[in-house]
Structure formats: C-alpha cells, structure tokens
ZATI-241651 format. One record per atom (N, C-alpha, C): residue in three letters; atom name; x, y, z. Coordinates in steps of 0.001 Angstrom, whole numbers, plus 500000, padded with zeros to 6 digits. Atoms other than C-alpha are relative to their C-alpha. Layout:
REM residues N
> ALA; CA; X; Y; Z
...
//
This chain:
REM residues 197
> UNK; N; 499402; 501254; 499535
> UNK; CA; 168365; 793316; 562195
> UNK; C; 498908; 499137; 500626
> UNK; N; 501045; 500882; 499469
> UNK; CA; 166037; 790351; 562859
> UNK; C; 500438; 499318; 501277
> UNK; N; 499676; 500719; 498770
> UNK; CA; 165805; 788526; 566139
> UNK; C; 500343; 498567; 499656
> UNK; N; 499644; 501396; 500225
> UNK; CA; 167625; 785208; 566108
> UNK; C; 500422; 499387; 501321
> UNK; N; 499703; 500672; 498738
> UNK; CA; 167562; 783004; 569156
> UNK; C; 500018; 498510; 499746
> UNK; N; 499919; 501437; 500245
> UNK; CA; 168719; 779415; 569103
> UNK; C; 498977; 499289; 500874
> UNK; N; 500997; 500778; 499261
> UNK; CA; 166194; 776813; 570209
> UNK; C; 500600; 499463; 501286
> UNK; N; 499344; 500546; 498806
> UNK; CA; 168724; 775364; 572649
> UNK; C; 500018; 501033; 501116
> UNK; N; 499935; 498935; 499008
> UNK; CA; 168971; 778752; 574376
> UNK; C; 498653; 500183; 500699
> UNK; N; 501326; 499826; 499441
> UNK; CA; 165196; 778789; 574921
> UNK; C; 499581; 498866; 500926
> UNK; N; 500385; 501141; 499166
> UNK; CA; 165075; 775351; 576591
> UNK; C; 500372; 500253; 501448
> UNK; N; 499642; 499868; 498587
> UNK; CA; 164906; 775484; 580384
> UNK; C; 500993; 498925; 500408
> UNK; N; 499045; 500988; 499501
> UNK; CA; 167631; 773734; 582341
> UNK; C; 499230; 498770; 500448
> UNK; N; 500640; 501248; 499607
> UNK; CA; 166784; 770098; 582902
> UNK; C; 498828; 499638; 499102
> UNK; N; 501066; 500287; 500946
> UNK; CA; 164520; 770006; 579855
> UNK; C; 500034; 498527; 499596
> UNK; N; 500036; 501398; 500433
> UNK; CA; 163350; 766576; 578655
> UNK; C; 500846; 499754; 498760
> UNK; N; 499188; 500171; 501205
> UNK; CA; 165296; 767231; 575433
> UNK; C; 501474; 499794; 500329
> UNK; N; 498615; 500229; 499602
> UNK; CA; 168563; 767143; 577383
> UNK; C; 500147; 498558; 500460
> UNK; N; 499832; 501385; 499565
> UNK; CA; 169964; 763640; 577854
> UNK; C; 500266; 499938; 501502
> UNK; N; 499771; 500185; 498561
> UNK; CA; 169834; 762425; 581457
> UNK; C; 501414; 499491; 500210
> UNK; N; 498659; 500509; 499752
> UNK; CA; 173242; 761815; 583018
> UNK; C; 499970; 498486; 500160
> UNK; N; 499947; 501464; 499959
> UNK; CA; 174276; 758182; 582679
> UNK; C; 500331; 499517; 501407
> UNK; N; 499686; 500620; 498717
> UNK; CA; 174303; 755988; 585755
> UNK; C; 501360; 499321; 499869
> UNK; N; 498691; 500643; 500086
> UNK; CA; 177918; 754986; 586437
> UNK; C; 499878; 498493; 500215
> UNK; N; 499991; 501443; 499782
> UNK; CA; 178769; 751306; 586365
> UNK; C; 500299; 499709; 501467
> UNK; N; 499715; 500399; 498627
> UNK; CA; 179037; 749406; 589627
> UNK; C; 501494; 500120; 500294
> UNK; N; 498542; 499928; 499794
> UNK; CA; 182835; 749204; 589164
> UNK; C; 500449; 501433; 500262
> UNK; N; 499654; 498585; 499808
> UNK; CA; 183042; 753007; 588891
> UNK; C; 499540; 500461; 501383
> UNK; N; 500520; 499613; 498680
> UNK; CA; 180849; 753476; 591968
> UNK; C; 500871; 499410; 501105
> UNK; N; 499157; 500658; 498998
> UNK; CA; 182944; 750980; 593929
> UNK; C; 501321; 500753; 500158
> UNK; N; 498708; 499287; 499985
> UNK; CA; 186172; 752759; 592976
> UNK; C; 499858; 501393; 500608
> UNK; N; 500172; 498608; 499587
> UNK; CA; 184795; 756244; 593593
> UNK; C; 499582; 500142; 501457
> UNK; N; 500606; 499814; 498681
> UNK; CA; 182965; 755615; 596868
> UNK; C; 500468; 499012; 501070
> UNK; N; 499542; 500974; 499000
> UNK; CA; 184869; 752821; 598620
> UNK; C; 500473; 500702; 501272
> UNK; N; 499472; 499304; 498819
> UNK; CA; 186694; 755263; 600933
> UNK; C; 498879; 500612; 500834
> UNK; N; 501137; 499411; 499283
> UNK; CA; 183443; 757051; 601824
> UNK; C; 499248; 498926; 500780
> UNK; N; 500741; 501074; 499343
> UNK; CA; 181681; 753773; 602621
> UNK; C; 500795; 499459; 501185
> UNK; N; 499137; 500510; 498923
> UNK; CA; 184632; 752491; 604669
> UNK; C; 499975; 500943; 501209
> UNK; N; 499975; 499009; 498934
> UNK; CA; 184838; 755706; 606673
> UNK; C; 498646; 500093; 500701
> UNK; N; 501338; 499898; 499413
> UNK; CA; 181068; 755885; 607195
> UNK; C; 499681; 498793; 500864
> UNK; N; 500247; 501214; 499218
> UNK; CA; 180883; 752276; 608379
> UNK; C; 500714; 500093; 501340
> UNK; N; 499259; 499826; 498740
> UNK; CA; 183561; 753045; 610967
> UNK; C; 499344; 501060; 500871
> UNK; N; 500584; 498888; 499248
> UNK; CA; 181977; 756348; 611976
> UNK; C; 498663; 499629; 500616
> UNK; N; 501316; 500393; 499503
> UNK; CA; 178601; 754687; 612441
> UNK; C; 500081; 498898; 501051
> UNK; N; 499843; 500834; 498818
> UNK; CA; 180060; 752405; 615091
> UNK; C; 500191; 498519; 499781
> UNK; N; 499723; 501426; 500224
> UNK; CA; 180853; 749085; 613434
> UNK; C; 501381; 499694; 500557
> UNK; N; 498712; 500346; 499392
> UNK; CA; 183646; 747331; 615317
> UNK; C; 501032; 499667; 498924
> UNK; N; 498897; 500150; 500945
> UNK; CA; 187029; 747076; 613630
> UNK; C; 499994; 498630; 499321
> UNK; N; 499936; 501351; 500563
> UNK; CA; 186799; 743310; 613155
> UNK; C; 498826; 499672; 499077
> UNK; N; 501163; 500268; 500854
> UNK; CA; 183422; 743561; 611343
> UNK; C; 499914; 500944; 498803
> UNK; N; 500099; 498983; 501059
> UNK; CA; 184147; 746482; 609005
> UNK; C; 500011; 499381; 498608
> UNK; N; 499912; 500604; 501342
> UNK; CA; 185185; 744343; 606010
> UNK; C; 498675; 499370; 499583
> UNK; N; 501259; 500679; 500329
> UNK; CA; 181992; 742282; 606179
> UNK; C; 498885; 500999; 499726
> UNK; N; 501076; 499026; 500171
> UNK; CA; 179725; 745308; 606554
> UNK; C; 500203; 500815; 498715
> UNK; N; 499722; 499269; 501249
> UNK; CA; 181445; 747243; 603736
> UNK; C; 499615; 499137; 498802
> UNK; N; 500367; 500911; 501091
> UNK; CA; 181039; 744193; 601512
> UNK; C; 498487; 499936; 499845
> UNK; N; 501460; 500050; 500045
> UNK; CA; 177351; 743999; 602427
> UNK; C; 499424; 501289; 499404
> UNK; N; 500451; 498724; 500574
> UNK; CA; 176919; 747711; 601594
> UNK; C; 500078; 499943; 498477
> UNK; N; 499847; 500024; 501458
> UNK; CA; 178278; 747145; 598087
> UNK; C; 499118; 498936; 499341
> UNK; N; 500967; 500978; 500520
> UNK; CA; 176094; 744038; 597639
> UNK; C; 498642; 500686; 499843
> UNK; N; 501284; 499283; 500055
> UNK; CA; 173069; 746229; 598435
> UNK; C; 500026; 501044; 498880
> UNK; N; 499883; 498996; 501073
> UNK; CA; 174323; 749024; 596144
> UNK; C; 499845; 499337; 498634
> UNK; N; 500078; 500716; 501283
> UNK; CA; 174748; 746504; 593301
> UNK; C; 498555; 499603; 499698
> UNK; N; 501385; 500431; 500197
> UNK; CA; 171216; 745205; 593823
> UNK; C; 499068; 501176; 499722
> UNK; N; 500906; 498858; 500120
> UNK; CA; 169625; 748670; 594079
> UNK; C; 500367; 500959; 498863
> UNK; N; 499530; 499050; 501020
> UNK; CA; 171625; 750404; 591335
> UNK; C; 498993; 500222; 498871
> UNK; N; 500972; 499756; 501078
> UNK; CA; 168972; 749830; 588626
> UNK; C; 498846; 500918; 500415
> UNK; N; 501117; 499156; 499552
> UNK; CA; 166432; 751704; 590797
> UNK; C; 500428; 501435; 500322
> UNK; N; 499523; 498645; 499724
> UNK; CA; 168632; 754811; 591207
> UNK; C; 499326; 500982; 499050
> UNK; N; 500749; 499057; 500828
> UNK; CA; 166564; 757758; 589991
> UNK; C; 500779; 501271; 499685
> UNK; N; 499319; 498719; 500208
> UNK; CA; 168830; 760801; 590418
> UNK; C; 501502; 499802; 500095
> UNK; N; 498561; 500234; 500040
> UNK; CA; 172437; 760306; 589334
> UNK; C; 500756; 501136; 500684
> UNK; N; 499306; 498850; 499408
> UNK; CA; 173339; 763806; 590522
> UNK; C; 500081; 499915; 501520
> UNK; N; 499939; 500138; 498542
> UNK; CA; 172656; 762724; 594117
> UNK; C; 500631; 498665; 500400
> UNK; N; 499419; 501325; 499795
> UNK; CA; 174778; 759564; 593900
> UNK; C; 500722; 499878; 501340
> UNK; N; 499230; 500087; 498759
> UNK; CA; 177057; 760370; 596853
> UNK; C; 499077; 499867; 501220
> UNK; N; 500909; 500090; 498866
> UNK; CA; 174182; 760972; 599264
> UNK; C; 499197; 498695; 499962
> UNK; N; 500694; 501282; 500131
> UNK; CA; 172393; 757874; 597895
> UNK; C; 500878; 498875; 500556
> UNK; N; 499063; 501017; 499499
> UNK; CA; 175495; 755745; 598590
> UNK; C; 500090; 500074; 501525
> UNK; N; 499932; 499871; 498544
> UNK; CA; 175721; 757161; 602113
> UNK; C; 498715; 499478; 500645
> UNK; N; 501274; 500488; 499462
> UNK; CA; 172014; 756463; 602684
> UNK; C; 499940; 498481; 500037
> UNK; N; 499950; 501471; 500034
> UNK; CA; 172475; 752826; 601617
> UNK; C; 500923; 499499; 501105
> UNK; N; 499034; 500398; 498971
> UNK; CA; 175507; 752584; 603911
> UNK; C; 499373; 500098; 501381
> UNK; N; 500605; 499754; 498685
> UNK; CA; 173614; 754033; 606848
> UNK; C; 498935; 498958; 500328
> UNK; N; 501050; 500994; 499766
> UNK; CA; 170642; 751685; 606432
> UNK; C; 500584; 498603; 500203
> UNK; N; 499362; 501309; 499858
> UNK; CA; 172921; 748653; 606030
> UNK; C; 500640; 499858; 501373
> UNK; N; 499387; 500024; 498668
> UNK; CA; 174846; 749549; 609184
> UNK; C; 498920; 499887; 501068
> UNK; N; 501091; 500059; 499031
> UNK; CA; 171570; 750091; 611040
> UNK; C; 499469; 498567; 500121
> UNK; N; 500452; 501390; 499990
> UNK; CA; 170423; 746596; 610039
> UNK; C; 501015; 499117; 500722
> UNK; N; 498941; 500785; 499352
> UNK; CA; 173772; 745150; 611111
> UNK; C; 499993; 500219; 501513
> UNK; N; 499933; 499688; 498564
> UNK; CA; 173702; 746939; 614462
> UNK; C; 498790; 499465; 500760
> UNK; N; 501165; 500593; 499341
> UNK; CA; 170166; 745795; 615231
> UNK; C; 500253; 498524; 500305
> UNK; N; 499699; 501422; 499801
> UNK; CA; 171486; 742246; 614869
> UNK; C; 501116; 499787; 501023
> UNK; N; 498854; 500110; 499092
> UNK; CA; 174425; 742989; 617175
> UNK; C; 499779; 500749; 501309
> UNK; N; 500341; 499196; 498828
> UNK; CA; 172648; 744525; 620182
> UNK; C; 500603; 499480; 501305
> UNK; N; 499519; 500619; 498764
> UNK; CA; 174555; 742352; 622671
> UNK; C; 501078; 500816; 500706
> UNK; N; 498934; 499215; 499364
> UNK; CA; 177173; 745027; 623353
> UNK; C; 499497; 500800; 501182
> UNK; N; 500320; 499188; 498825
> UNK; CA; 177217; 746836; 626666
> UNK; C; 499997; 501470; 499595
> UNK; N; 500135; 498620; 500456
> UNK; CA; 175974; 750400; 626087
> UNK; C; 500882; 500972; 500759
> UNK; N; 499287; 499017; 499176
> UNK; CA; 178013; 752030; 628860
> UNK; C; 501266; 500531; 499353
> UNK; N; 498749; 499520; 500597
> UNK; CA; 181389; 752175; 627099
> UNK; C; 499953; 500044; 498496
> UNK; N; 500101; 500142; 501450
> UNK; CA; 180043; 751886; 623581
> UNK; C; 500332; 501277; 499248
> UNK; N; 499763; 498760; 500749
> UNK; CA; 180213; 755579; 622606
> UNK; C; 501469; 500197; 499688
> UNK; N; 498564; 499783; 500206
> UNK; CA; 183942; 755916; 623133
> UNK; C; 500552; 498918; 499082
> UNK; N; 499490; 501107; 500812
> UNK; CA; 184577; 752485; 621608
> UNK; C; 499628; 500177; 498536
> UNK; N; 500428; 499804; 501384
> UNK; CA; 182544; 753322; 618496
> UNK; C; 500869; 501036; 499304
> UNK; N; 499191; 498942; 500605
> UNK; CA; 184454; 756536; 617872
> UNK; C; 501443; 499525; 499859
> UNK; N; 498631; 500520; 500080
> UNK; CA; 187756; 754804; 618629
> UNK; C; 500134; 499053; 498819
> UNK; N; 499971; 500910; 501151
> UNK; CA; 186917; 752094; 616080
> UNK; C; 500022; 500782; 498703
> UNK; N; 500097; 499196; 501219
> UNK; CA; 186040; 754752; 613522
> UNK; C; 501336; 500635; 499635
> UNK; N; 498735; 499343; 500293
> UNK; CA; 189329; 756625; 613863
> UNK; C; 501170; 499029; 499927
> UNK; N; 498949; 500992; 500106
> UNK; CA; 191317; 753409; 614038
> UNK; C; 500892; 500006; 501223
> UNK; N; 499135; 500088; 498831
> UNK; CA; 194068; 752439; 616427
> UNK; C; 500831; 501260; 500173
> UNK; N; 499128; 498856; 499732
> UNK; CA; 196000; 755195; 618112
> UNK; C; 501413; 499658; 499567
> UNK; N; 498629; 500300; 500425
> UNK; CA; 199508; 755544; 616725
> UNK; C; 500887; 499718; 501213
> UNK; N; 499008; 500213; 498951
> UNK; CA; 202451; 754322; 618735
> UNK; C; 500567; 501362; 500376
> UNK; N; 499575; 498685; 499553
> UNK; CA; 204037; 757103; 620726
> UNK; C; 501510; 500178; 500118
> UNK; N; 498626; 499540; 499998
> UNK; CA; 207697; 757384; 619852
> UNK; C; 499991; 501511; 499837
> UNK; N; 499876; 498536; 499935
> UNK; CA; 208969; 760976; 619978
> UNK; C; 499140; 500766; 499002
> UNK; N; 500678; 499190; 501017
> UNK; CA; 207582; 762259; 616687
> UNK; C; 498496; 499755; 499929
> UNK; N; 501433; 500288; 500064
> UNK; CA; 204120; 760659; 617191
> UNK; C; 499256; 500357; 501293
> UNK; N; 500640; 499731; 498708
> UNK; CA; 203455; 761711; 620791
> UNK; C; 498933; 501076; 499895
> UNK; N; 500951; 498895; 500108
> UNK; CA; 201776; 764987; 619936
> UNK; C; 498790; 499588; 499175
> UNK; N; 501105; 500449; 500849
> UNK; CA; 199694; 763423; 617171
> UNK; C; 499090; 499035; 500762
> UNK; N; 500789; 500952; 499216
> UNK; CA; 198587; 760616; 619494
> UNK; C; 499132; 500734; 501015
> UNK; N; 500751; 499225; 499007
> UNK; CA; 197521; 763166; 622130
> UNK; C; 498833; 500730; 499331
> UNK; N; 501077; 499307; 500721
> UNK; CA; 195507; 765154; 619555
> UNK; C; 498903; 499022; 499608
> UNK; N; 500990; 500987; 500407
> UNK; CA; 193821; 762006; 618298
> UNK; C; 499196; 499520; 501211
> UNK; N; 500674; 500419; 498774
> UNK; CA; 193011; 760923; 621856
> UNK; C; 498979; 501067; 500427
> UNK; N; 500902; 498904; 499646
> UNK; CA; 191505; 764351; 622544
> UNK; C; 498786; 500022; 499069
> UNK; N; 501105; 500010; 500959
> UNK; CA; 189425; 764189; 619358
> UNK; C; 499019; 498881; 500328
> UNK; N; 500870; 501117; 499613
> UNK; CA; 188094; 760780; 620411
> UNK; C; 499125; 500383; 501188
> UNK; N; 500739; 499621; 498797
> UNK; CA; 187093; 762160; 623805
> UNK; C; 498912; 501029; 499684
> UNK; N; 500962; 498941; 500317
> UNK; CA; 185400; 765250; 622359
> UNK; C; 498841; 499463; 499157
> UNK; N; 501060; 500571; 500835
> UNK; CA; 183491; 763300; 619709
> UNK; C; 499098; 499076; 500813
> UNK; N; 500788; 500918; 499178
> UNK; CA; 182386; 760730; 622274
> UNK; C; 498996; 500746; 500882
> UNK; N; 500913; 499204; 499185
> UNK; CA; 180740; 763545; 624254
> UNK; C; 498757; 500458; 499222
> UNK; N; 501141; 499556; 500802
> UNK; CA; 178435; 764426; 621335
> UNK; C; 498925; 498922; 499954
> UNK; N; 501097; 500941; 500204
> UNK; CA; 175005; 762829; 621062
> UNK; C; 500153; 499381; 498615
> UNK; N; 499783; 500685; 501290
> UNK; CA; 174936; 760276; 618190
> UNK; C; 499515; 500779; 498778
> UNK; N; 500508; 499262; 501162
> UNK; CA; 172759; 762422; 615877
> UNK; C; 500893; 501194; 499680
> UNK; N; 499120; 498850; 500222
> UNK; CA; 174987; 765458; 616382
> UNK; C; 501362; 499537; 499491
> UNK; N; 498698; 500517; 500419
> UNK; CA; 178150; 763385; 616034
> UNK; C; 499973; 499619; 498518
> UNK; N; 500088; 500434; 501390
> UNK; CA; 176906; 761989; 612716
> UNK; C; 500079; 501188; 499039
> UNK; N; 499950; 498859; 500925
> UNK; CA; 176235; 765376; 611080
> UNK; C; 501344; 500719; 500101
> UNK; N; 498696; 499357; 499826
> UNK; CA; 179453; 766798; 612566
> UNK; C; 501061; 499264; 499184
> UNK; N; 499015; 500797; 500740
> UNK; CA; 181511; 763937; 611093
> UNK; C; 499789; 500120; 498493
> UNK; N; 500268; 499876; 501437
> UNK; CA; 179775; 764152; 607710
> UNK; C; 500476; 501348; 499471
> UNK; N; 499624; 498660; 500455
> UNK; CA; 180380; 767899; 607486
> UNK; C; 501500; 500251; 500125
> UNK; N; 498626; 499597; 499703
> UNK; CA; 183790; 768291; 609089
> UNK; C; 501055; 499003; 499528
> UNK; N; 499012; 501012; 500378
> UNK; CA; 185463; 765004; 608125
> UNK; C; 499769; 499507; 498579
> UNK; N; 500293; 500537; 501337
> UNK; CA; 183675; 763701; 605021
> UNK; C; 499753; 501098; 498968
> UNK; N; 500180; 498896; 500947
> UNK; CA; 182999; 767135; 603488
> UNK; C; 498640; 500039; 499326
> UNK; N; 501350; 499949; 500572
> UNK; CA; 179269; 766628; 602857
> UNK; C; 499445; 501411; 500111
> UNK; N; 500735; 498749; 499912
> UNK; CA; 177192; 769698; 602070
> UNK; C; 498716; 499741; 500789
> UNK; N; 501244; 500155; 499251
> UNK; CA; 174021; 770349; 604073
> UNK; C; 498917; 499312; 499163
> UNK; N; 501011; 500717; 500798
> UNK; CA; 171720; 769334; 601156
> UNK; C; 500326; 498513; 499830
> UNK; N; 499631; 501411; 500108
> UNK; CA; 173693; 766105; 600727
> UNK; C; 499674; 499247; 501290
> UNK; N; 500324; 500646; 498722
> UNK; CA; 173303; 765351; 604431
> UNK; C; 498501; 499817; 500148
> UNK; N; 501463; 500097; 499894
> UNK; CA; 169573; 766075; 604302
> UNK; C; 499492; 498818; 499191
> UNK; N; 500445; 501110; 500848
> UNK; CA; 169167; 763612; 601460
> UNK; C; 500481; 498662; 500554
> UNK; N; 499435; 501256; 499507
> UNK; CA; 171481; 760964; 602917
> UNK; C; 499333; 499542; 501291
> UNK; N; 500576; 500341; 498708
> UNK; CA; 169900; 761111; 606375
> UNK; C; 498470; 499999; 499967
> UNK; N; 501443; 499943; 500174
> UNK; CA; 166359; 761593; 605027
> UNK; C; 499342; 500870; 501074
> UNK; N; 500547; 499032; 499052
> UNK; CA; 165726; 764638; 607228
> UNK; C; 499912; 501359; 499307
> UNK; N; 500110; 498676; 500625
> UNK; CA; 164694; 768235; 606419
> UNK; C; 501324; 500769; 500077
> UNK; N; 498774; 499210; 500055
> UNK; CA; 167463; 770650; 605450
> UNK; C; 500169; 500860; 501254
> UNK; N; 499910; 499171; 498785
> UNK; CA; 166629; 772929; 608394
> UNK; C; 500437; 499180; 501206
> UNK; N; 499571; 500884; 498909
> UNK; CA; 167105; 769961; 610738
> UNK; C; 501501; 499772; 499933
> UNK; N; 498546; 500161; 500173
> UNK; CA; 170576; 769408; 609274
> UNK; C; 500722; 501222; 500549
> UNK; N; 499347; 498771; 499537
> UNK; CA; 171506; 773049; 609867
> UNK; C; 499929; 500118; 501528
> UNK; N; 500192; 499897; 498562
> UNK; CA; 170070; 772936; 613382
> UNK; C; 500916; 499025; 500748
> UNK; N; 499145; 500996; 499341
> UNK; CA; 171889; 769702; 614327
> UNK; C; 501475; 500360; 499871
> UNK; N; 498593; 499674; 500226
> UNK; CA; 175145; 770861; 612791
> UNK; C; 500421; 501181; 500868
> UNK; N; 499703; 498845; 499146
> UNK; CA; 175001; 774205; 614597
> UNK; C; 500144; 499551; 501461
> UNK; N; 499951; 500500; 498622
> UNK; CA; 174257; 772419; 617888
> UNK; C; 501233; 499129; 500223
> UNK; N; 498831; 500881; 499870
> UNK; CA; 177021; 769856; 617238
> UNK; C; 501279; 500817; 500091
> UNK; N; 498800; 499152; 499960
> UNK; CA; 179602; 772549; 616543
> UNK; C; 500113; 500723; 501340
> UNK; N; 499991; 499321; 498700
> UNK; CA; 178579; 774431; 619693
> UNK; C; 500402; 499029; 501110
> UNK; N; 499672; 501003; 498977
> UNK; CA; 178751; 771246; 621778
> UNK; C; 501467; 499620; 499927
> UNK; N; 498581; 500342; 500172
> UNK; CA; 182156; 770418; 620315
> UNK; C; 500882; 501113; 500568
> UNK; N; 499223; 498865; 499499
> UNK; CA; 183464; 773920; 621076
> UNK; C; 499956; 500074; 501532
> UNK; N; 500119; 499994; 498541
> UNK; CA; 182121; 773741; 624647
> UNK; C; 500848; 498890; 500627
> UNK; N; 499197; 501114; 499489
> UNK; CA; 183741; 770343; 625165
> UNK; C; 501484; 500341; 499911
> UNK; N; 498603; 499597; 500169
> UNK; CA; 187016; 771743; 623819
> UNK; C; 500386; 501043; 501054
> UNK; N; 499736; 498970; 498981
> UNK; CA; 186760; 774759; 626165
> UNK; C; 500125; 499374; 501382
> UNK; N; 499905; 500688; 498702
> UNK; CA; 186104; 772465; 629146
> UNK; C; 501341; 499277; 500130
> UNK; N; 498708; 500695; 499986
> UNK; CA; 189157; 770425; 628208
> UNK; C; 501134; 500994; 500260
> UNK; N; 498956; 498996; 499834
> UNK; CA; 191286; 773574; 627953
> UNK; C; 500028; 500522; 501432
> UNK; N; 500076; 499521; 498620
> UNK; CA; 190053; 774759; 631372
> UNK; C; 500588; 498956; 500959
> UNK; N; 499446; 501063; 499142
> UNK; CA; 190907; 771381; 632933
> UNK; C; 501522; 499959; 499884
> UNK; N; 498560; 500033; 500211
> UNK; CA; 194386; 771525; 631379
> UNK; C; 500677; 501157; 500739
> UNK; N; 499431; 498803; 499370
> UNK; CA; 194941; 775014; 632755
> UNK; C; 500057; 499851; 501508
> UNK; N; 500032; 500214; 498551
> UNK; CA; 193972; 773988; 636272
> UNK; C; 499497; 501230; 500722
> UNK; N; 500518; 498852; 499235
> UNK; CA; 192790; 776272; 639075
> UNK; C; 500986; 501161; 500007
> UNK; N; 499145; 498798; 499953
> UNK; CA; 194081; 779852; 639093
> UNK; C; 500632; 500127; 501384
> UNK; N; 499289; 499843; 498705
> UNK; CA; 196678; 780549; 641800
> UNK; C; 499757; 501379; 500569
//
C-alpha cells in the first residue's frame, strides 16, 4: 500500500495558500458591535447626555480606520481599542468635571438610571445600588478589566489586545480586581450585620 497524503493536509494552519478571512462591511460591524461600543462608552465614564455623540464618533473612527484593519480575527478587541481611544480623547476635552464625586457618577452613568422602587423592583434597585458602590471602590484600571471580563465577557487575550497591555498584566489586574471586589463585598456584609451582641 503506497503512502498517499493530500497536499492540503500537509499545509500548516494559516498558510498563505488559505484565503484570509474577509473584513466585514461597516454595516455588519455596526450591527454586531453597537451594543459593545455603547456599553464600553458608558463604562469608561462618558456622561449619559453625551453617550450618543461619543458612540457616533467611535463609529466614524471605525469607518475611517476599517481599511487599515490587519487581523480580522481580532475584530472585537480592535473595536474596543478604538472605542477606548475615542473616549480618552473625549474625556481629555471634558476635564472640567470635579474629580471628587466622579467615580461614583461614572459608574452610575454606565449602569444607567436606577429603576423605580415599587414592590417588585425594590430588591433589584438595592442590588444595583450595591453594585454601583462596590465598582466605584475599584481603581479605574481594575474596574475596567473587571467590567470587560465579568460584564462584557472578554477573554484575557482580547483584553490584552484591546488595552494594549501584556497578557500577564491583564491576569494580574483581573486577579487584583476580583480580590478587591470580594473584599468590598465582605466589608458591606459586615456593615449590614452590625456589631455582635
């Protein structure tokens, strides 16, 4: 029996003979990533009344930069990176805010208005209020990786690419953020319990 191996089987993955994945159209990117961009703009501290303008600016930048996209497989992290840089530019132009109450306000803007508290929404409102308080206690860098991982579902490699930091830094920040969040939650629980009698 002679040896027969197909040429395709011998090609390494990612060979030049394999067609590169096509870059999606702008319309597809807009449809697929609008929710991510909206959420990221809020999470990164843009005030509620400016979100529409900043999201629009993000997609203007994406449209302009789309021809220069090199790796289609990293599209989600690329979109987040564009969003982050656009928000950073916007925030540099809006430095007039008072820094003292900004942390809580930024997180509150990100999660949106608290629900009204009729009977069935009281518990949900309390949980959301607690989440705002706990997130506001995190340092901005830790809060960002925590939100990307726990709320947006980013993987560590995606975060490393989107934030332009080493993968080990992502793991380190995320571990520290989770620990800080757990400690803040434990402190809250201890305060709720009150002093032992």
